[in-house]
C-alpha positions in Angstrom: -105.4 118.5 -18.3 -102.9 121.4 -18.2 -101.2 122.8 -14.8 -100.2 125.8 -14.0 -96.2 126.4 -13.2 -95.4 129.5 -11.5 -91.7 130.8 -10.9 -90.8 133.3 -8.7 -87.9 135.1 -7.9 -87.0 135.8 -11.6 -84.3 138.3 -11.8 -84.5 141.0 -13.8 -82.0 140.3 -16.5 -82.9 136.9 -16.9 -86.3 137.7 -17.5 -85.5 140.1 -20.0 -83.0 137.9 -21.8 -86.1 135.2 -22.0 -88.4 137.8 -23.2 -85.9 139.1 -25.9 -85.2 135.4 -27.0 -89.3 134.5 -27.0 -89.6 137.8 -29.2 -87.0 136.7 -31.5 -88.7 133.7 -32.4 -92.0 135.5 -32.5 -93.6 133.3 -29.6 -95.0 134.4 -26.3 -93.0 134.4 -23.0 -95.2 131.2 -21.8 -94.6 129.3 -25.1 -90.9 130.0 -25.1 -90.7 128.8 -21.4 -93.0 125.9 -22.1 -90.3 124.7 -25.1 -87.8 125.2 -23.0 -89.4 122.8 -20.0 -90.4 120.5 -22.8 -86.9 120.1 -23.7 -85.7 119.8 -20.6 -87.7 117.1 -19.4 -86.6 115.0 -23.0 -82.6 115.4 -21.5 -83.6 114.2 -18.7 -85.6 111.1 -19.7 -82.9 110.6 -22.1 -80.3 110.8 -19.4 -82.2 108.2 -17.5 -82.5 106.0 -20.3 -78.7 106.2 -20.8 -77.8 105.4 -17.4 -80.1 102.4 -17.5 -78.7 101.1 -20.2 -75.2 101.7 -19.1 -76.3 99.9 -15.6 -77.4 96.7 -18.0 -74.6 96.8 -19.6 -72.4 96.9 -16.4 -74.0 94.3 -14.8 -73.8 91.9 -18.2 -69.8 92.8 -19.1 -68.9 89.6 -17.2 -70.9 87.9 -19.9 -69.3 89.2 -22.5 -71.3 92.0 -23.4 -69.1 93.7 -26.5 -68.6 97.5 -27.4 -70.6 97.1 -30.5 -73.8 95.8 -28.7 -73.4 98.5 -26.1 -73.1 101.5 -28.4 -76.0 99.9 -30.5 -78.2 99.8 -27.4 -77.1 103.3 -26.6 -77.9 104.5 -30.5 -81.6 102.5 -29.8 -82.1 104.2 -26.8 -81.7 107.8 -28.5 -84.0 106.8 -31.4 -86.8 106.5 -29.2 
């Protein structure tokens, strides 16, 4: 099920810049904005995942988790 998001108070210059960017990509403003929102959500999930990896790594540092193991976990999370 899709939802409707309405954004009020968008400054004219921002609206024009977004419209121009959408037009340059051959998209409607709605499709362009949806793609930008999807990208922001993916970044947010990635940041949350990385924060969890760091939290777990910090909790296990006393147990001798190596730098390589931490980097491997981060790389694995980025592939998801």
